[in-house]
N, C-alpha and C positions, 0 to 999 in steps of 0.2 A: 504494500500500500504506500503510495507516494504522497509527499506533501511538498508543494512547490510554492516558492515565494513569487510575488507579483512580477518582479523583474524577469524571472525565468519564463513565466507564463506569457508575459508581454512579448518577449523575443521569440519564443517558440511559435506563437500564433500570429505574429506581426500585428499586434494590437497595442495601441498606446495604453500605458497604465491608467490614464485618466478614463479611458473607455471601460476598463475593467471596474473601476470605482463607480462609474455611472451605472453599469449593469447591476452592481451590488445595491446602489441607492434605489434603483427601480425595482428591486426585488427579484431580478432575473437570476442572479447568482448569490450564493450565501457561503463564502469561504469561512473556514474556522479561523480563530485568532489565537495567537500565543499570548502569554501573560503580558508581553510588551506591546500587544495590539497589532503585531505583524500579521498580515493576511497569509493564510496557508491554503492552497488549493489542492484538494484531493483528486484522485483519479476520476471519481464521480463528477466533481466540479468541472474537470477538463472535458469529460464527455458532454456535459450540459453546455459548456462553452462552445464546443465544436458544433453542437446542434444549433445554438444561437447564431454562430457565425455563418453556418450554412444557410439559415433563413435570411439573415441580413445581407450577406455578400452575394450569395448565389441566386437567391430568389427575390431579393429586393424588398423583403418584408420590413416594415418599420417597427420600432420598439413596442408600440401598442399592439401590433399584430403578433409580435413574438410572445408577448404576455398572454394573449388569447390562445395561441397555439400551445404554449407550455401548459396552460391551465387545462386545455382539452386533452392534452397528452397524459397529464396526471390523472384526470378523471377517467380516461380510457383504461389506464393501468389499474385504478381502483376497481373499475367494473370488471376487468379481466380477473382480478383476484377474487371478487365476489362470485363470479361464475364458477371459478375453480373450486371454491369452498362449497358452493351449492352442489356441484357435481360430486364432490367427495362425500358430502352428507347424504345425497341420494344413493350413492354407491354403497355406503356403509349401512344404509337402511334396507339393503337387500335388492336394490334396483340395479343390477349389474349391466344392463343393456344401455345405460345412460352414456351417450357419446361425450367424450372428454376433449377439451382443446389439445391440439398436438404440441403446443409450446406455451410456456408462460409469457413469452414476449410476442408470440405470433398474433396477428389480427384474426379475429373470428367473425363470422356472420351467422345469424340465426336463419335457418332454412326450415322447411317443412319436416325434414328428416332430423333436425337437431343442430348442434353446433358443428361448424365446419371451418377448417383453417382457410383463410382467404387465399385464393389463387391469384397469382400475378400474371 
């Protein structure tokens, strides 16, 4: 598990440190802090930053749009977890033919036959 200081993250992703601070102020990133208040970015923070940069740089999404997309992404992840818990509960109740999502991170869709992994 890595912990990276703002200067390292800034250079690695070609982002000005002030941009990283802005993302934190806007609630898009939440790096941990040392006792001396130095920001430390985890591997999870870097994955989230990469997603943000993909939205802003490659897709032209503004920060308000990024906030919406991140919120929807978190909501989708919670719904996916709820579906998996429901499938487990139904399975442990003796309903063995309940279809289960193929992956914890895969997108699913509800069909007449049950849950199916989204085909690309």
